[in-house]
N, C-alpha and C positions, 0 to 999 in steps of 0.2 A: 504494499499500499504506500502511496506517495503522501507525505506528510504536509503538503501544500497544494492550494488550488491553482488549476491551470486550464485556461480555455484558449485553445489555439485560435489565432486570427490570421486570416490571410494578408500576405504583404510583408510579413516579419518572419525572419527565419525561425525555425522550430528551436535551433540552439539558442538565440537571443531570448526567446520567450521562456525557455526552461530555465536559463540562468537568471533572468529577471525575477521570475517567480521564486526561486530558491533563495535568491538574495534579499527579497523582500519578506520571506518567511523567517529568515534568520535575523534581520535588522530589526523587525517588528516584535521579535520574542516569541513568535509562534514556534520556532525551532530554538531550542536553548542549547547552550554549551554543554557537550557531552551526549546529547540526543544523537541516536543512529542516524546516518544519512543513507538514503537508499543506494543500492549498488548499481554499477552499469548495467546488469542484467535486469534488475527490478525496474530501473528508470525506463529501459528499452521495452520491456514487456508492458508495463502498466501505461505508459504514455503512447504505446505503440510508435516509437521512433527508432531510427537506425541505431544499433549498438555503438557505431563510430561516433554518432551525435552525443549519445549518452556519455561515452567516455571523455569526449571533448568537454562536456558540461562539467564532469566531476574534475577533470584536469584544471580547467578555469578556476572553479571554486577553491581548489587546493592551492593553486598558484596565488590566489587573492588573500589567502589565509582564513577563509570561511569554513573550509571543511579540512580535516586531517585524515590521512590514511593510516590505520594500524595494521601492519602486516599480519596477516592471519586471522585478523577480527573483524575488520571492515572500516568503513568510512563514518566519521562522526563529526557533529558540528564543533568547530574550534571555539575556544575562549577568545573573544575578539580583544585585541591589545587596544590600550588607550592611546589614541593618536594626539599629537600635539595640535594645538590650536592653528599654527602656521600650516601644518600639513592639511588639516581640515579645510582651510580657506581655498586651497586649490583644487581639492577634489571635485567639486561640482561646477567649476568653471565653465566648462563646456555645455553642461546640461542646462545651467542657468542662462546662458547666452541663447541656446536653442529655444528655451521656453519664452525668453524675452521677445526674441525674433518672430515667434508664431503668435504671441499675444498682439504684438504690434500689427502684424500681418492681419489679423482678425479683427483689429480695431477694439481690443480689450482694455479697459482701464487698469491702471496698476493697482488700484484699490481692490478690484475684482480678482486679479491674479493672486494677490496677497491672501484674500479671503478664501479663494479656492485652495491654495497651498496650506493654509491654516487648517482647513476642513480636512484635507488628506492627512496631513500631520496627526491630527487628533484622532482620526479613524484608525491609524497605525499604532497608536499609543506612543508614549514618550519614553523611550530608553534613557539611560544616563548618558547624555551627550554633553558637550560643551555648549555653552550659551553663545549666541551670537555676537554679543559685545565683547566676549573673551576672545573670539576669532578676530574681530576687528582689532582690538588693540594689539595682539601679538604679531599679526600680519602687517601692522603698520609701522612696527619697530624695525623692520628690515632695512 
């Protein structure tokens, strides 16, 4: 059984969709550190995806430090390291720029974008993260 929800959408690669769903489950706390993560075989069978795609997903999550492989035992959700505020500041730069471009293209006001972002943030819950003002302060000291 796959411990996260996934509804495949056309136009986006299956790999990207599975990676996104897994990352979302991990950062939202739906999957906690130490929880077992599905094997390549389980991902492939349950999601009806190619085993090579499932392997690529687990390899990506492992390289990102979200999943760890314990030889002979299986894959597990990793304990997420605490990032510095400076590192956090650069993590979403591309995603934020894409969001702003799309919002401007659609004529959405910044207040509405902030409201939508806040609603999504609250829906996913609030893990122990650095506050935005901490990120700004540290990233401005460079």
